[in-house]
N, C-alpha and C positions, 0 to 999 in steps of 0.2 A: 521557572519563574524568571521573568526578565529583570535585569538589574535596574535599579532606580537610584539616581544620585541622592535622593532623600532617604534611602535605606541606610540606617545606621551601620549595618554590617559592611557597607561598601564605602564608608567614609574615607576622606583623604587620609593620608599617612598619620592617622591619629592613634596608631598602635592597635586598633581593633583587629586588623588582619594584615599580615605582611603582604607587600605588593606582589611577591612571587606567587603566593597562594591565590590571590585574586586573579592573576593572569592565568594560572593553572585552571581555576574554576571556569573562567571565561572560555579558554581553549577547549575544555571538556564539553561545555555547552554548545559551542560552535560545531564540534565534531558530531554531537548528538543530533543537532538540527540538520546537518548535512546528510547524515544517514537517513533521517526521517524523510527529507525531501526526495532522496533517491528512491526510497521504498515507495513513496506515494506516486512518483512518476511511473514506476513499473506497474503499479496497480492500475493507474489511469490508462496506461497502454493496454493492459490486459482487458479492461472494460471495453476499450475500443475494438479489440479482437472479438469479444463476445457480441458487441453490437453488430458486427458484420455477419454474424451467424443467424441472426433473426431480428425482426423488427420489434424493438422494445425501447424503452427509455433508458437513459444512462443509469438511473436509479435501479431499474429492474436488472440491468446488466451487472451492476455492483452487487445487488442482492444474490444474483445467480453465482457470481464469483465466490461470495462468502458461503453460500449453501454448498457448492461443490467442494470447497475447502473442508467444511464441517463433515460432509458425508463421506469424503475419501480419506480424511486424516492427513491431507497434505496442507502444510501451512499456506496461508494466503500469499505470503511473499514468494514462496517456491512455486506455487500454482501460477502466479503472475509471470514468473520467469518462463515456465513451460509454455504458457499461452502466447507470450510475446514471440517465442521462438517457433511456435507451431506453424504459422503461415510460411515460414522459410523452410523448415525441415519436414513438415508433414508428420512429425512424430509427437505422439501424446500417449502416455500410458493408458491402456485399455480402460481401467476403472474410471480414470479421470475423463476420458473421452465419452464414455457411456453416460456418466452422471452429467457432464456438461450438455450433451445432446438432450437428455431428459429435462434439464432445467430450462434450456432454450425453448423446447416444445411447450413446457408448462407456461412460459411467459409470452409466447408468440401471440400476436393478435388473433382473435377468434376467426376472422375471415381468411386467415392463412392456414388454419389447421385442417 
């Protein structure tokens, strides 16, 4: 929840919450948002890797990412890390590689199959 100056819990030094606690809550929120932004960036990069593997829309690539995660038991965040490193290393665990290839083929345009 974004703080709002009209929110009574965030009032000026009216005794409702010590300033130190307010600062601590805001710092926690900033840290959470930074982690979220970093995670989303990795997932977006992984979607880009999947897009290079087959002609599909970004939405289809994102669906493929989530499906591979669900079918292999690898968290989406970890899968994104693996996929972002894949073009550089050429390394991808066999179950992940097989499921990713399957998902790409399923989503590939009919004229390419």
